[in-house]
C-alpha positions in Angstrom: 106.1 83.8 98.3 107.5 82.9 101.7 105.7 83.9 105.2 108.1 86.6 105.9 107.3 88.5 102.5 103.7 88.1 103.0 104.1 89.5 106.8 106.0 92.5 105.3 103.2 93.0 102.7 100.5 92.9 105.4 102.6 95.4 107.2 103.0 97.8 104.4 99.1 97.2 103.3 98.0 98.7 107.0 99.3 102.2 106.0 97.4 102.3 102.6 94.5 104.0 102.1 91.7 102.0 99.6 92.9 102.9 96.1 89.5 102.2 94.3 86.3 101.5 95.9 83.8 99.1 94.3 80.2 100.4 95.3 76.9 98.5 95.6 76.3 99.0 91.9 79.2 96.4 91.4 82.0 96.2 88.9 82.2 98.5 85.8 85.2 98.7 83.1 86.8 101.7 84.3 87.2 100.2 87.9 89.0 97.3 86.0 91.4 99.7 84.4 92.0 101.7 87.6 92.7 98.6 89.1 95.1 97.6 86.5 97.0 100.8 86.4 97.2 101.0 90.4 98.7 97.4 90.6 101.4 98.4 87.8 102.2 101.6 89.3 102.0 100.7 93.3 102.4 96.8 93.1 100.3 96.7 96.4 97.2 98.1 96.5 93.8 98.2 99.1 90.4 98.0 97.4 87.2 98.8 99.2 84.3 96.3 98.1 80.8 98.0 99.2 78.6 94.9 97.6 75.6 93.5 99.5 76.7 89.8 101.2 79.7 88.1 102.2 79.2 85.5 99.4 79.1 88.4 96.7 82.4 90.2 97.9 84.1 86.8 98.3 83.4 86.0 94.6 84.3 89.7 93.3 87.7 89.4 95.3 88.6 86.2 93.9 87.7 86.9 90.3 89.6 90.5 90.6 92.6 88.4 91.9 92.3 85.9 89.0 91.4 88.7 86.3 94.4 90.9 87.3 97.0 88.1 87.7 97.3 89.4 91.5 97.9 87.8 95.0 95.2 88.4 97.6 97.5 88.9 100.6 94.9 89.8 102.9 91.2 90.3 103.3 89.4 92.2 106.3 85.7 92.6 106.2 85.3 94.6 103.0 88.5 95.6 102.4 90.9 93.3 100.4 95.0 93.7 100.0 96.3 92.7 96.6 99.8 92.5 95.2 101.4 91.8 91.9 105.0 92.1 91.0 105.8 94.5 88.1 109.3 93.7 86.8 110.1 97.2 85.7 110.1 98.6 89.2 112.1 97.7 92.1 111.2 95.3 94.4 109.0 96.3 97.4 111.2 93.4 99.2 114.8 95.1 99.0 114.6 96.0 102.8 113.8 92.5 103.6 116.9 90.3 105.3 
């Protein structure tokens, strides 16, 4: 993915609201299912992670990216932006020159 595409993903993500919120009690299987469904449908999703400290959030964000085969586009505080292309849907980069 080139820098132009990453900039476009960040600008798209700016207008998004978090689709899933991970609370202070951590991950549950239902949250993983919601993330999977959201990535398949939207391709670009914003997650809000309300865990105790920064290290825990970083670990969870990295494990979610690996587990769902998604790219971490941006992380600001406790909000992370993930992207995973869906081959069955039109590319979100169709307007990119």
